[in-house]
N, C-alpha and C positions, 0 to 999 in steps of 0.2 A: 350385527352390529355395527360393521364399520358402512354398508350404506346406509344406514341411519345416521350417523355421524356424519359422513359424504352431504347429505342433504341439508341436515343441521348448518352446515359449514359453508352453503351452495350463496346464498345469499350474500355473505362477506367476501368469498371469493369470487364470486362474478361482478361485483363490487369494485373490490382489488385492483382487479385485471382492466378494467374499466377506467379505471385511476393512474394506473402506471403501466398503462402500454405503451407510453414513450420512452417508459423507465427501462427499457432490458439495457441493459449494459456490460460488457466482458463476461458475455455467455452466462449472467444471473437471469432467475424471475424473478422480477421486483416481490413479486406477490408472495413471493414463497422461499425465497432466501435463499435456495441451494444451488448449485448446479446443475443445468437442464437432464444433463445424461442421469443422473441419481436421484429425478423424483420419483420415475415409474418403478426402480428397481426394487427400491425400500419403501416401497407406498405404505402398506399397513402398518412397519415399525415408523416410519417419520412421522405420523396423523398428529400427535401431540405437539412434536418440535412445530410443526406444520401450524396449526391454531394458534400457537404460542407467536410464531413471526407475523401470523397476521393481527394479532391483537397489539404487535409492537406498532407494524404498518399503519394500521386504523390510528395509532395515536401520533404517529410521522404523519400523517397526510394529515387530521385533524390540525396541529400545529400549524402545519404550511399554510394551510388555508386562513389561519389566522394574523398571518403575517402580511404586514405593506410598508415596504423599502422603499423610501423617495427622498429625492435632491429637490430642493428649492434653487431656481436657476432667474439669472436677471441681468440686463444692462445694469454697472453703478447706477443706486439713486432713484429705482424705480420700487423700493419698497420691500424687498424681500427679506431682510433679517426682521423690520417691526411685520411681515406678515410672519413670518416663521416663531416669530415671539406670541401674535396673538392665536395660533393655533397652538400655541403652550396653555395659554389662557383656557380656551375653549376644549382643550380636549384634556383640561383639569392636571395640568402638569405642573401651574403654578397658577397661586391665589391672584397675584399683583402680575401686570404685566409691566416689563420696564420700557425704556424708551434707548433709541439709540444716538441719542443728543442728549443721554443724561446728566444732570448737575450735580451737585454735593448731594443735594436732600432726596433727590429724583432715584428709582431704580435703576441699574444698567441692565440691556437684555443679556439673557442668560446664554446665547451662543457666542458672542461677540466677548468674549472673556478677557482677550489677549489685552493688557496697558496701551498698549499702542494704538488697539483697534477702540478699545473706550475715547481715546485721546483725540483721534483723528475721526472716530465714527464711521469708518469704514471697513468690511470682514478683509481679512488679511488670508486667515487659515479655515478651512471648512471644520465643520464642528459636527460631532454625533449626539441626538439626542433622541433619546429612548424612554419611552413611556407607553401605556395602557390608557385607552378609550373604546368604548364601545362593543368589547369583545373581541377587541382587534390587538396583537403588539405593534406598535408604530415603532419605525426607524427610520427619522428624519434629518436628514443631512442639509445643512445651512452651506451654501457656498461661496465664494469671492465673489463680485461681479465685476474687479477690476482686470481687462485683460492682461496687465502684468503677474498675476496669481491665476490666469487660466489656466495653466499645468494643474495645478491641486484641482482645480475644479473638472479638468478634463477626465482625470484618477478616479474622483469620485463617481463620475455618471458610468465608471466600470462593475460599482457596486450595487448599483438601485436598481429597479425593475420598473420605474417610473418617473416623471420629476412634474412639478409643477411651475409653468414659464410665466413669470410676472411682468406686466407688461405696464408703463406708465400710461394711463387715459390720454394725457396730453401731450405724449412724443410718438406714441403708437409703435413700432418695430424699430429699435435699433438694432446700430451694427454688433455688438457683442454678444445681444439675444439673436441673432440670427446665426452668427458661430455656432452658439451655444446650440441651437436648434440641430444644425446641420451635423454636428456630431451625435446628438439624439438620432437623430433618422439613418445615420451609419449605422448605427447599433441595434435598432429596431424596438426604440424605448417610448413607452405611449408617451403623449405629452396632455399634461390639463394646462388650460390657459386662464390666472387670473389676472381681469385689467383694472389695475389699481388706481387711488386718487380721483376714484369718480366725485368727489365731494369736491374739486379742485376744479378751476376751470379747463376742459377736456373738449376733446374733437367726439363729433356724432356716433352715437355708438355702431349706428349702421355703416358709417366711415370705416372703422377700425376692424369689424366684421370682414368688408371689403377688402383691406390691406391681410390679414390673415391668410385668406383665401387666395389673395392674388401673388405675394410674395413668398408665403411658406408650403404654398402650393398644395395645400389640405382643405379640407371641408372644416366648415366653423357651427358647430350647435353652442348656440347660448341657451344654457340650464338655466338662468335665471337673467332678469334685462332690468334694467335701472328706471327709477321711476324719479322723473327728473336728473338733472345733470348739474355740475360745480355746486356754486354755492345752494342751488334750491333742488338738488341730493335728499330725498327722504327715506327711500329703501330700494327694495328690489321685487320684483315679481316671478314666483318660483314657479316655472313652467311644470313639472311635472303633477306637482301637488296643485298648481293652479291658484295659490294662493299667496296674499301680497306681505311682505315683511317689512313696516314701516318702524323706523328706527329712531333712538333718541339721544345724543351725543354725552359721553362722560367727560371729567374733567381728566383730560390728559390720555383717554383709550386708557387707561388703567383697571379697568372693569369694565365686564363684560356690558354689552348694550342693552336697556332695554327695548324691548321690541313689539309692537301691536302687532298680531297676526289675522287677519280674514279673507274674503271672498274678495274681488277687484269690486263688486258692485253694491257692496257691503255697506249698509248709510254711515256706520260710523270710520268705514275709511275712505269712503267718498268724501265725506265733509271736511278730510285732511289735505284732499286735493284739490286743487286749482283746474278749471274749467278747462282750460288751455294745458297742463301737465296727462288727465285724464284722455283729453281726446286725443293727444299725440303720443301715449302708453298706448291705447285701444288699437289706433291705427299701426302701430309697429308690431305689434303681439298678431295684428292677422295677417298683416304680410309675413312675417315669419309663421306663421303656421298654415299659411298657403306655401310659400315659395321657399321656405328655411331650407336646413340639411335636415335629413332623420335622424335621430339616435341611435346606434348599434353599436351593441357590447364589440361585438368583433371587429368593425369598420376602427373602434379607437385603441384596441391592441392591436393592431395593423398600422396603427399609425396612419391611416386614412382620415382618419375626423379626432378634432381635438375638443374636446367638451369647454365652453366658455363661462366662467362665472367673471358678472361684475361685483365690485364694492368698493371698500375702504379699509384700507388695513389697520391705519391710523385710530380710526373712531370704529373700530369694529364693525363696520357694516358688512353682509354677506359673508363673515367668517364661517359664522355655522354652518351654513348652509355647505360652502364649497368642502369644509371639512367630513360634514356626512356623506353630502355625494362622492366627492371620492372616494373614500371608505369601500360604499358599495360597486364605484366601476373600475378602481384601480385593481391590476391584478397581484395577483400573488405570486411568492416567487417562480420564477421561471428557471428552465434548463439552461446548461453551459455546454456549447460543442468542445470536442479536444480533437483536432484532426479528423474534426467529419463524425467522432463519435458522441452522442447526446449521454451527459451525465445530469438524470434526473434530480430533482430535492430529493424524490423519495430513495435515490438510493443508498443501498444500508449501510455502505461505508461513508464516516466522517470526512469532509473535503472544504478547503477553502483558500481564500488568498488574501494578500497583505495589500490594501491599497493605497495606506498613507501610516508614516512615523512620523509621532510627534514629540520632541526633546525637551526634557526638561518643563515638563505638564506640570509635575509637582515639585515645586523651587528645592521642597525641604530637601528632598532624595535625591535630586538632580538626577528622576530615571528617565526614561524612554518608553515609550507605548505604541505597539502596532497595530492599526485598527487591520481588523481580519471580517471580512466579508462569510460568512456561513453561505456554500453551497450545495453540500450535501449530507446527509447521516446527519447524526445527533452528537454535538460536541457535551462533552464532560469532564469536568475541573479534573486535573490531576491525570488527563487521560496519555497516553504515549503515542506520538505521530512521527511521522516519516517528513523530514527536512528535505525535498527531493534536491535541491542545489548543493548542499552539502553531502547526502547522501546520511546525513545524523538521525537519528533519532532521538527527540525532544519532549521532554513531560512538561506539560503547558497546567501548572498549578495555579501561577496568577494571572488568575481569566477577572474579569470586570465587566460589569454594565455601564455604559456611558451616559452621562449627562451633561454635558459644556464642559466645564473642566472638572466635576463632581466625577465622582466614579464609585460603584459599591462593587462588593467580590458576587458573584453569580456563578451557579453550582453548573447551569446545562444553558445547551441551546441551540435552537433549532435552524433551519436553510432560510435565509431572509435576515436573522439577525447581523448587527453590527458588534463585534464583541473588542474587546482591547486586551493586549497581552502585553503585562508587563517584564522589563528586562532582556532575556534574550538578543545580546548584542551582535550574532550571526542575523539575523534576521533582516531581510531588506526590504524594499518595495518591488512588488511583483512577485515574491515566492509564494510557493503552494504550502502549503501544510496538510498533510490526510493519513486516511490509515489505508490508502491504495497506493501503491506504488506505479500502477497506471495511469493514475490522476496527476497532471501535472496542467495548472491554465497558464496560458500565455494573454491576458489580459491587459495589462498594462502599459496605453502607450508612450512612447519615445517622444521628446521634445528638443528640438536644436535653439541652443542659445542663440539668442539675438542682442544682447549688452553686455561689457566688459568690462571689468573693473579693477584694478589693484586695492588690496584693502592692507592698508601699514599697520603694524602697531607702535605707537608713537613711544608707550613705557616699556622700556626693555623690564622693566622690577615686574610689571604683570604678564609675563611671558607667559607661564601656566595658563594663567587665565583666560589667555588671551587664545592657546591652541587647544584648551581642553572646550571651552567654548564654540570656535568655529570645527573644530570635530565633532561635537556634537551635533550640531546645527544641520553641517554638512547629511548626514544621519535620514536628516526627511526629506532627500533628494530633490528638494527643488532649486539649490543653487548647484554650483559642480567649483572644482578647483583644476585650473588648467598649470603646467610647468612648463615654463620655454624650456626650448632645448638650448643649452648652451648659455643660460640664463646669469648674468653677474648677480640680481637681484633675486631672492629667493622668496622676496615677499609671494603670498598668494595670488594667483590672476582669477577673480571670482566671472561664474560665466552664468548668464540664467535668463529666462525668455525677457524679464524687462528690467527697468533700473531699480524699481520700487523693494523688488526685494533686496538690494543692498542695501536700502534704510531699513530694513527690517531688521536685516543681517547687524548691522551697526547698533541701533537703540538693542536688540536684544544681548549684543554680547553687553551691552554695558549695566544695562538693569536687570538682565540675570545672572553676569557671569563676574561684573564688577569693570570690566575689560576695556580701556578706550581706545578707539581705533580711528583710523585716516583713510578717505576712500580718493582714488585718484585714477582718473579716467582713463579708458586705455582706448589707441586708435583703429582698433578691429571693430567691425561689427557681420560677419561673417567668420563662421569656423566650418569647417570640412575632414571628415574623418577619410585616412587613408586605407587602403586593405592590409588585412593584417597578414604576418609573415613578413613586413618588411623589415630588411637589413639596415644597420647603421649606414653601412657603405651606399645601400641604397635612397637614405636620406639624403647624405652627403651629395648625390647624382643628381637632384630634383633642381631643376629651374625656378626659382621662385620670382613673383613680380615684385616692385619695388613696394615695400615696408609690408608683406607676407614676412609671418615666422613660422617655424615648425615649434610645437610644445606636444607633451602627452596629457593625459586625462589622467582621473584618477583610477584607471586601468592599466595605463603605463602602453594605451593604445595612442598610436600618435596621429596627431592632426595638425591641418593648415589653419593660420588663421588670416584672413584678408581683411584687406579695407573696406571692399564694396563687394557687390552681385559681380561688376565689372571685371575687377581684377580676379575673382575666382574663372569666373567663363573664360579668363585670358590665359590662367594657368592649364586651362583644359584644353587649351587650340595648342600651346606652346609643349605640351606631355601627354600628348593622346593615348601614352599604352598607359597611364596611371588611372586607377581609379578615383573616383572620390565619392562621400556617399555623406548627404545632410544629415544622418540619424545616426544618433551612437554607437557603437560597438558593443556586446555586451548587455549585463543586466543592466540595471536602474541600481546604485549603491546607494 
């Protein structure tokens, strides 16, 4: 009987061993879920639980394979948010696409939900959009493009398995795109490229491909190829299917673009193309087939090749092809390393980390929501988890699926999912939540502020609103407050990666909390952290350059503010025994 049962379960066992070979962790065999030494000692008695565990793990593997978690990145104005909205349209998540520059009678984009984002037409904060399409659960994260908000974008990149990099066809690779690419390369994140705005004056497609390979140092495989460029852009040739997709424009790009599909030499397709366009595209396709890169799934996942798509997000040209091909080639959730130990998505214990906190997302309740990337195991609402930083057990009862600023209660989630947890004032950016005390993630990068300003409260009657609003906005972790040592003025000294963050704080304080404020520029541009353990007499003995000041960060760690890099270097020369660091000490608050 035992032999028969073993034979019946052999196929599942072998399959799961292959699927989970890399998921062995902390003395557990992933396909069994029992301590290694216990398997053989109690094999006959353990057979039913083993089969039950196998069924559970089959379910976990199936759910993991359905997940696609990715971010969209670009330089400002490359069309990132517009493309995000069109992916929602073609994914069936919205029926009518919004516009970044929407007027009163038009629908605004789903991802830019903040009032300031809609006023300025730029993305200020990253947004999570979760929806189902073609048998996949998609977690799409739209990110800010402006460098002043890059801290938010870099944190998002820790929570995704791949990215879509949007490039303006008329400008090519721009500075912020290059910076974000380097972050993705260091983290081993596969990159898919969408060359946008092909319906406007653009550079030659072959020139854009050459730039991708030359500047980024990776192969570029065009999955489709533009038919016509600029105002003569009519559609794309899909190389895998060898089919032409010719599009028609819709009013404002609000609806799916009508498309005619056929072979390149089909008479109905051929008659819509001029002789010049047909000859040029034919020559370019022949060149690509003879001398171009070869698409390899392994090379894409290793970051050696980027699949390239041409199109127009504004007019919906090529968006469907991008979405469909991306879901085929993009990776499912990957493993995470902790001190050299691999934690696979199939690991039986739940774990995840907080990569973003959004304050006042629902103005009616003044709540805060923590964005959690699920890394392993199964999340269930009301489950109790360990919060390693505080050592406390926490019950996660208010869990939500996110779609812009909309949310709905979710009862379960799997590796790759992004969930929102409401409340929990003790949670901070970078925190781990887990049912296994051995798992503690160190995923979130830390950033050095480069802009400093005092924030004044001009209306003492509004002090409570001012203080409450500022405290809640500080929890998002994109700005810090420094306190000057022996300062006569107790006004908060804000520190951020870029000055636009201060304008966002001012606007949100007034619009969300009813507290006006006044900014006053500070004379410093460089901050350096001192070593921990320095006493007050040690600080008194420091020889500071002219204009430099001692201060404390929110964790009461001592820092020095300098007017410029020269001043910081001079301090290092005159105080050779003092260690300075450009990175904040301790966790992100």
